[in-house]
C-alpha positions in Angstrom: 13.6 4.8 -15.3 10.6 6.7 -14.7 8.6 3.8 -15.1 10.7 1.7 -13.0 10.5 4.2 -10.1 6.6 4.4 -10.8 6.5 0.6 -10.3 8.7 0.7 -7.1 6.5 3.5 -5.5 3.4 1.7 -6.3 5.0 -1.4 -4.4 6.1 0.8 -1.3 2.6 2.5 -1.2 1.0 -0.9 -0.3 0.4 -1.4 3.4 1.0 -4.8 3.7 4.5 -4.2 2.7 5.1 -2.2 5.7 3.2 -4.4 8.0 4.1 -4.5 11.2 6.1 -1.2 11.1 3.2 0.8 8.8 3.4 3.5 11.6 7.0 4.0 10.2 6.0 5.0 6.8 6.2 8.7 5.9 3.8 10.7 4.1 4.3 10.6 0.4 5.7 14.1 0.3 8.2 13.1 3.2 11.5 11.5 2.4 12.5 8.1 3.7 15.4 9.0 5.4 17.9 7.2 7.7 15.9 7.3 10.7 12.9 5.3 8.8 15.5 2.8 7.5 17.1 2.4 11.0 13.6 1.6 12.4 12.4 -0.9 9.5 15.8 -2.9 9.0 15.9 -4.7 12.0 12.8 -6.2 11.3 13.3 -6.9 7.6 16.9 -7.6 7.6 16.2 -10.4 10.5 13.5 -11.9 8.3 15.9 -12.0 5.3 18.5 -13.4 7.5 16.7 -16.1 9.2 15.3 -17.2 5.7 19.1 -17.5 4.4 19.9 -19.2 7.5 17.0 -21.7 6.9 17.9 -22.3 3.3 21.7 -22.8 4.2 22.5 -25.7 6.4 26.3 -24.8 6.6 25.0 -21.4 8.4 23.1 -23.1 11.2 25.8 -22.4 14.0 25.4 -19.6 16.5 28.1 -17.7 14.7 26.8 -18.4 11.4 23.3 -17.1 12.3 24.6 -14.1 14.1 26.9 -13.2 11.0 24.0 -13.9 8.5 21.7 -11.6 10.3 24.0 -9.2 10.8 25.0 -8.8 7.1 21.3 -9.1 6.2 20.7 -5.8 8.1 23.2 -4.3 6.4 22.6 -5.4 3.0 18.7 -4.3 3.5 20.0 -1.1 4.7 21.9 -0.5 1.5 20.1 -2.0 -1.1 16.7 -0.4 0.1 18.5 2.9 0.3 19.7 2.9 -3.2 16.6 1.4 -4.7 13.3 1.9 -2.8 14.0 4.9 -0.8 15.6 6.4 -3.8 12.5 6.3 -6.0 10.3 7.3 -3.0 12.5 10.4 -2.3 12.4 11.6 -6.0 8.5 11.4 -5.7 8.4 13.3 -2.5 10.4 15.8 -3.9 8.2 16.1 -7.0 5.1 16.4 -4.5 6.8 19.2 -2.6 7.3 21.1 -5.7 3.7 20.6 -6.8 1.4 23.8 -6.4 -1.0 23.1 -3.9 -4.0 23.2 -6.3 -3.1 20.7 -8.7 -2.4 17.4 -7.2 0.8 16.0 -8.9 0.9 12.2 -10.2 2.5 10.3 -7.5 2.5 6.7 -8.9 -0.5 5.5 -6.9 -2.3 4.1 -9.7 -0.4 2.7 -12.7 -3.0 4.0 -15.4 -4.3 7.6 -16.7 -4.3 10.4 -14.3 -7.7 12.2 -14.4 -7.7 15.9 -15.1 -7.8 17.8 -11.8 -10.7 20.1 -13.1 -12.7 17.1 -13.9 -12.1 15.4 -10.6 -13.1 18.7 -8.8 -16.3 19.1 -10.7 -17.1 15.5 -9.8 -16.3 15.8 -6.1 -18.6 18.8 -6.2 -21.4 16.9 -7.7 -21.4 18.5 -11.0 -20.6 17.3 -14.5 
């Protein structure tokens, strides 16, 4: 499960995935709460609903389109909440618990984590 959450956080850390609502993305140590989801759901839920309507000729009636877009909002909200938001919030909780002088691994990179002492020496120009 940890690898899955790391991968999901890697995806949500990408700016392009939040465009054009990048300003709604919280800091990595803050939760994706209901407010954040309520801000992004109209955009992404509508896009999903429109794509479904475009792929389904029988939904191309005013009532069908409205029902599809409305249900897409609900589905986006619920599915995002139980997947990506859960992974993000787990990482945010870990980051809030981490001591301030030791950076916590936040899933930004999928590879190895550099030793914090080595990173500090490198930043100061030492060996």
